[in-house]
C-alpha positions in Angstrom: -140.6 54.5 -22.4 -141.6 57.5 -19.6 -141.5 61.0 -20.4 -139.6 63.3 -17.8 -140.4 66.9 -17.5 -137.2 69.0 -18.0 -138.3 71.9 -15.9 -137.6 69.3 -12.3 -133.7 69.5 -12.9 -131.3 71.7 -11.7 -128.5 70.2 -14.7 -128.0 68.4 -17.5 -126.6 65.9 -15.0 -129.8 65.5 -12.7 -132.1 65.6 -15.7 -129.5 62.8 -17.8 -129.6 60.4 -14.2 -133.5 60.8 -13.9 -134.0 59.9 -17.6 -132.0 57.0 -17.0 -133.5 55.8 -13.9 -137.2 55.8 -15.4 -136.0 54.0 -18.6 -134.7 51.3 -16.1 -137.7 51.3 -14.2 -139.5 50.5 -17.7 -137.2 47.7 -18.8 -137.8 46.5 -15.2 -141.8 46.4 -15.3 -141.5 44.5 -18.9 -139.2 42.2 -17.1 -141.9 41.5 -14.6 -144.1 41.2 -17.1 -142.4 38.5 -19.1 -142.0 36.7 -16.0 -145.3 36.2 -15.0 -146.8 39.8 -14.2 -144.8 40.5 -10.9 -143.3 43.4 -10.5 -139.9 43.5 -9.9 -139.5 47.0 -8.6 -141.7 46.4 -5.7 -140.5 46.2 -2.1 -136.8 46.7 -4.0 -134.1 49.4 -4.1 -132.9 49.2 -7.7 -129.8 51.0 -8.6 -129.1 52.8 -11.8 -125.7 53.4 -12.9 -124.9 55.5 -15.8 -121.7 56.7 -17.2 -120.8 60.0 -15.9 -120.3 63.0 -18.4 -116.8 63.4 -18.2 -116.0 59.8 -19.6 -118.2 60.5 -22.2 -115.7 63.2 -23.6 -112.6 60.4 -23.4 -112.4 60.0 -26.9 -112.1 63.6 -27.8 -109.8 64.2 -25.4 -107.5 61.1 -26.6 -107.8 62.8 -30.0 -106.4 66.0 -28.4 -103.5 64.7 -26.6 -102.7 62.8 -29.9 -102.4 65.9 -31.7 -100.0 66.9 -28.9 -97.5 64.4 -29.1 -97.0 65.1 -32.9 -96.5 68.5 -32.4 -93.9 67.8 -30.0 -92.0 65.4 -32.4 -92.6 67.4 -35.3 -90.5 70.4 -32.9 -87.7 67.6 -31.4 -87.2 66.6 -35.1 -86.8 70.5 -36.6 -84.2 71.0 -33.1 -82.0 68.2 -34.1 -82.1 69.4 -38.0 -80.8 73.0 -36.4 -78.1 71.2 -34.1 -76.5 69.2 -37.4 -76.9 72.3 -39.1 -74.6 74.1 -36.9 -72.0 71.2 -36.7 -71.7 71.2 -40.6 -71.0 74.9 -40.6 -68.5 74.9 -37.6 -67.0 71.7 -39.3 -67.0 72.5 -43.1 -67.3 76.1 -43.1 -66.1 78.1 -40.9 -61.9 77.1 -41.8 -63.2 77.8 -45.0 -64.4 81.4 -44.0 -61.1 81.9 -41.6 -57.9 81.4 -42.9 -56.2 82.4 -39.8 -57.4 79.0 -38.3 -54.7 76.6 -40.3 -51.6 79.1 -39.6 -53.0 79.2 -35.5 -52.8 75.1 -35.7 -49.2 75.3 -37.6 -47.8 77.4 -35.0 -48.7 74.5 -32.1 -45.8 72.4 -32.7 -42.9 75.1 -32.4 -44.9 76.7 -29.3 -44.4 72.9 -28.3 -40.9 72.9 -29.1 -39.7 76.1 -27.9 -41.4 75.0 -24.0 -39.7 71.8 -24.4 -36.2 73.6 -25.0 -36.8 75.9 -22.2 -37.5 72.9 -20.0 -34.1 71.6 -21.1 -32.0 74.6 -20.6 -33.4 74.7 -16.9 -32.3 71.2 -16.1 -28.4 72.0 -16.2 -25.9 71.1 -18.1 -25.0 67.8 -16.2 -28.5 66.1 -17.0 -27.9 63.5 -19.7 -30.2 63.8 -22.6 -32.2 60.9 -24.1 -33.0 60.4 -27.9 -36.4 59.3 -28.9 -35.6 55.1 -27.8 -35.1 56.0 -24.3 -31.0 55.7 -24.8 -29.1 58.0 -22.7 -27.1 59.5 -25.2 -23.6 62.2 -25.2 -24.8 65.6 -24.4 -22.6 66.8 -27.2 -23.9 64.7 -29.8 -27.8 64.0 -28.8 -28.8 62.4 -31.9 -26.7 59.9 -31.3 -27.0 56.9 -28.8 -24.0 54.9 -27.2 -23.3 51.9 -29.2 -23.7 47.9 -28.1 -20.4 46.6 -28.2 -19.7 45.3 -31.9 -19.2 41.2 -32.9 -15.1 42.4 -33.1 -15.2 43.6 -29.6 -17.3 40.7 -28.1 -15.3 38.4 -29.9 -12.3 39.9 -28.5 -14.1 39.7 -24.7 -15.0 35.7 -25.5 -11.2 34.9 -26.7 -9.7 36.5 -23.4 -11.9 34.5 -21.5 -11.5 31.2 -23.6 -7.6 31.8 -23.0 -8.0 31.4 -19.1 -10.0 28.6 -19.0 -7.9 25.6 -17.5 -10.5 22.5 -18.1 -13.4 21.8 -19.7 -15.7 23.2 -17.0 -13.9 27.0 -17.7 -14.5 26.7 -21.5 -18.4 25.8 -20.8 -18.8 28.5 -18.7 -17.7 31.1 -21.2 -19.4 29.3 -24.0 -23.2 29.6 -21.7 -21.6 32.9 -21.4 -21.4 34.5 -25.6 -22.6 31.6 -27.4 -25.6 31.7 -29.3 -28.1 29.0 -29.3 -27.4 27.0 -31.8 -23.7 27.4 -29.8 -25.4 26.3 -26.1 -27.7 23.6 -27.8 -24.2 21.8 -29.1 -22.6 22.5 -26.3 -25.4 20.5 -24.1 -24.2 17.7 -26.5 -20.3 18.3 -25.7 -20.8 18.0 -22.3 -22.4 14.8 -22.1 -19.6 13.2 -24.3 -17.2 14.7 -22.3 -18.6 12.6 -19.1 -18.5 9.6 -20.8 -14.8 10.2 -21.4 -11.9 8.7 -18.7 -9.7 11.2 -17.2 -6.9 11.3 -20.1 -9.6 11.5 -22.9 -11.1 14.1 -21.2 -7.8 16.2 -21.3 -7.9 15.5 -25.1 -11.2 16.5 -25.8 -10.8 19.8 -23.9 -7.4 20.6 -25.6 -9.6 20.1 -29.1 -12.0 22.4 -28.5 -10.6 25.0 -26.2 -6.9 25.4 -27.6 -6.8 24.7 -31.1 -6.5 28.5 -31.8 -3.7 31.0 -31.4 -3.9 33.0 -27.9 -5.2 36.7 -27.9 -1.9 37.5 -28.2 -1.1 36.1 -31.7 -4.2 38.1 -33.3 -2.7 40.9 -35.6 -5.9 42.1 -36.5 -9.4 41.5 -37.2 -11.8 42.7 -40.3 -15.2 42.6 -39.5 -17.9 41.9 -42.5 -21.5 42.3 -41.1 -24.7 41.1 -43.5 -28.0 41.1 -41.6 -27.7 39.6 -38.5 -24.6 37.6 -39.2 -21.3 38.8 -38.6 -18.0 37.1 -40.3 -14.6 38.0 -38.6 -11.7 37.5 -40.7 -9.0 37.0 -37.8 -5.4 37.7 -39.0 -2.8 35.6 -37.0 1.1 37.1 -36.8 3.7 35.3 -38.5 1.4 32.6 -40.2 -0.3 33.2 -44.0 -3.5 32.3 -43.3 -6.7 33.6 -41.4 -9.3 32.2 -38.9 -13.0 32.4 -39.6 -15.1 33.3 -37.3 -19.0 33.6 -36.8 -21.0 35.5 -34.7 -25.0 36.0 -35.0 -27.0 38.9 -33.6 -29.8 37.3 -30.7 -31.8 39.7 -28.8 -29.3 42.8 -29.7 -26.3 41.3 -28.6 -23.6 39.4 -30.7 -23.1 35.8 -29.9 -20.2 33.4 -31.0 -21.7 30.6 -33.7 -18.9 29.3 -34.8 -14.6 29.6 -35.2 -12.8 28.0 -38.2 -8.8 28.0 -37.4 -6.6 26.9 -39.9 -3.2 27.0 -37.2 -2.3 26.1 -34.1 -0.7 28.2 -31.6 2.5 27.0 -31.8 2.5 26.6 -35.8 4.6 29.5 -37.3 5.3 27.3 -40.2 3.4 26.3 -43.3 5.1 22.6 -42.9 4.2 19.5 -41.6 5.8 16.3 -40.5 5.2 13.6 -42.8 3.4 10.7 -41.2 4.4 7.0 -41.5 4.1 5.1 -44.8 5.5 2.0 -44.9 4.6 0.5 -48.7 5.5 4.3 -49.6 2.1 4.3 -51.7 1.2 7.6 -50.4 -1.6 6.7 -47.8 -0.3 7.0 -44.8 -0.2 4.0 -42.2 -3.2 5.4 -40.4 -4.8 5.8 -43.6 -4.4 1.9 -44.5 -5.9 0.7 -41.7 -8.6 3.0 -41.5 -9.2 1.6 -45.1 -9.1 -2.0 -44.3 -5.3 -1.9 -47.0 -2.4 -3.5 -46.7 0.2 -1.8 -45.1 2.5 -3.5 -47.4 1.1 -3.6 -50.5 0.3 -0.6 -52.8 -2.6 -2.1 -54.5 -4.5 -3.5 -51.9 -6.9 -5.5 -53.8 -4.8 -6.4 -56.9 -6.9 -4.5 -59.3 -4.2 -2.8 -61.4 -4.8 0.5 -59.5 -3.1 1.6 -56.7 -4.7 2.2 -53.3 -4.1 6.3 -53.2 -5.0 7.0 -56.8 -8.3 5.0 -56.2 -9.1 6.6 -53.1 -8.9 9.8 -54.7 -11.0 9.3 -57.2 -13.6 7.9 -54.9 -13.2 4.1 -55.8 -12.6 1.5 -53.0 -8.7 0.7 -52.5 -9.3 -2.4 -50.8 -12.3 -4.0 -52.6 -14.7 -3.5 -55.4 -17.1 -0.8 -56.5 -17.0 2.8 -55.4 -15.9 4.1 -52.4 -18.9 4.2 -50.5 -19.2 0.3 -50.5 -16.0 0.1 -48.1 -18.2 -0.6 -45.2 -15.2 1.9 -43.2 -17.1 5.0 -45.1 -20.1 7.2 -44.6 -22.1 9.6 -46.5 -23.0 12.5 -44.4 -26.1 14.6 -45.5 -27.0 18.2 -44.9 -30.2 19.0 -44.9 -29.9 22.4 -44.0 -27.4 23.6 -47.1 -28.0 20.7 -48.9 -24.7 18.8 -49.4 -23.3 15.3 -49.0 -19.5 14.3 -47.8 -18.1 11.2 -47.4 -16.7 10.7 -43.9 -14.8 7.5 -42.0 -17.6 5.6 -40.4 -15.7 4.9 -36.9 -14.9 8.7 -36.7 -17.7 10.9 -34.0 -19.9 13.1 -35.9 -20.8 16.5 -33.7 -22.0 19.8 -34.9 -21.5 23.4 -33.3 -24.1 26.2 -34.2 -26.4 23.7 -36.0 -25.9 22.9 -39.6 -23.6 25.7 -40.0 -20.5 24.0 -38.5 -20.0 20.4 -38.7 -17.3 18.4 -37.2 -15.8 14.7 -38.2 -12.8 13.5 -35.4 -10.9 10.9 -35.2 -10.0 9.1 -32.1 -6.6 10.4 -32.4 -8.1 14.0 -31.9 -7.9 14.7 -36.0 -10.9 16.4 -37.5 -12.6 17.5 -40.6 -14.9 20.3 -40.2 -17.3 22.3 -42.8 -18.6 25.2 -42.3 -21.5 26.9 -44.4 -22.2 30.5 -44.4 -24.3 33.0 -46.9 -22.9 34.4 -49.5 -23.6 38.0 -49.2 -22.6 39.5 -52.5 -23.1 36.4 -54.4 -19.5 36.7 -55.4 -17.0 34.0 -57.0 -14.9 32.6 -55.0 -11.5 34.2 -56.0 -12.9 37.3 -55.2 -14.8 36.4 -51.8 -11.4 34.9 -51.0 -9.4 38.1 -52.3 -11.6 40.4 -50.3 -11.5 38.5 -46.8 -7.5 37.5 -47.4 -6.4 40.4 -48.8 -4.8 38.8 -51.8 -3.9 40.1 -54.8 -3.3 36.8 -56.6 -4.3 33.6 -56.5 -2.0 30.9 -58.0 -3.5 28.9 -60.5 -2.9 25.7 -58.7 -4.8 26.6 -55.8 -7.9 26.9 -58.0 -10.3 23.6 -57.7 -13.4 22.9 -59.8 -15.7 20.6 -59.6 -18.8 19.7 -61.7 -21.4 22.1 -59.1 -18.9 23.9 -57.2 -15.7 26.1 -57.4 -12.8 26.4 -55.2 -9.9 28.1 -53.8 -6.9 26.2 -51.4 -5.3 27.7 -48.4 -1.5 28.3 -49.2 -0.9 24.9 -46.8 -3.4 23.0 -48.7 -5.5 22.0 -45.2 -8.3 24.4 -46.2 -10.8 24.6 -49.1 -13.2 27.7 -49.6 -15.7 27.0 -52.0 -18.3 28.3 -53.3 -21.6 26.8 -55.5 -22.5 27.6 -58.9 -25.4 29.8 -58.2 -23.5 31.6 -55.4 -25.7 31.2 -53.0 -23.6 29.7 -49.9 -19.6 30.1 -48.9 -18.6 26.4 -47.8 -15.4 25.8 -45.8 -13.5 22.4 -46.0 -10.6 22.5 -43.2 -8.4 19.3 -42.1 -7.1 20.5 -38.7 -4.5 17.8 -37.0 -5.3 18.5 -33.2 -2.0 19.0 -31.2 -0.1 16.7 -33.5 2.0 18.2 -36.0 2.0 15.0 -38.3 -0.6 14.8 -40.9 -1.6 11.8 -40.2 -5.1 11.9 -42.4 -4.4 14.4 -45.2 -5.2 11.9 -47.8 -9.1 11.4 -46.2 -9.6 15.3 -46.3 -8.7 14.8 -50.3 -11.6 12.0 -50.3 -13.8 14.4 -48.4 -13.0 17.4 -50.6 -13.7 15.1 -53.6 -16.7 13.4 -52.5 -18.2 16.9 -51.9 -21.5 17.3 -53.6 -23.8 20.0 -53.5 -27.5 19.3 -54.6 -29.2 22.9 -54.9 
């Protein structure tokens, strides 16, 4: 170890450096002895690096910086607590100590209303007002929007256009304009059917669709009954004891035509029709005998001891054994929407107007049977419903019909049956319409259809 006198140095740093150099020379001398006694420092310049004093105090400074950071964090936390405390006081404590705050807020709507009123007064009397929905309203009734046309008004517009129709294309154009979505779907099928007919048949087809009803001038009045999106119109016809039933549906805010049931033709003003030919006088018309496969000259075609007409009306086969459905000329139609079955002639065409709500079965000579279904909105008994619809005070007992799962009322002319199921869920209307013919060729086929009508609900 080399001792260095402290008096030879001007500062502690010089003293420390000299001490380090002396210590280094001593170490080199020892290394030289280990390597064979050679003095390593001879003839060489040896540089000894010593750590400056300022770095030796870095640890102390690090500890000082850490303490300063902790103080800053603590100060920030205290500041945040102060901010949150101030917000709490402002939100929850200030209103409690300042009762006038609520009254000031309550005054805001009235001030706003006053400003709006002043603005309206400056717009002039001729400026139309608007209600909350944006519809222009009458200035004398600012809260009442101008209403769209009623179902009755829309139907009168439809009737006026249908009365002017000269051919099927005019008829189709009116239905496309006013028909419901279901009705338009059925019109598409009618167009296809029309295109496949010969010229003579096309005219009859058009008449059966567009000219089955009286003209608009023959309408005496219309009673309107609305349930939800459905409107049922009872149309009273001049000089006729019955009314037509028109069904309208509201689609996208507009009333659309769904179906029509007309009891009379335009030129019919009496309740009587011409009897159809009946060669063997058994009650079945000649056309019904041919349709069912019966003999024109035999009241008991299958010789079973029962007349052809009683067998038909009791749903037995008049031209053979078994039930009526075993007759190849009779088919059963099943309506899945309203869950009913009904018999109809197998060679009659089947079509729908407005989906399952209105079903047609039509003969080749343009007689047809229609079944229309609608909700029984008020759950009424059929006699109560009939009285309300037709303003009838009394229904004769012979016009009432009772069945196992429905009750019905006949029209005065016997060509319409109105009925409801035992649960009063629906009203069903079964109609026989002879088209342009005044002869009831298929009146017993109509009775067969009514007898076979079965509700499964």
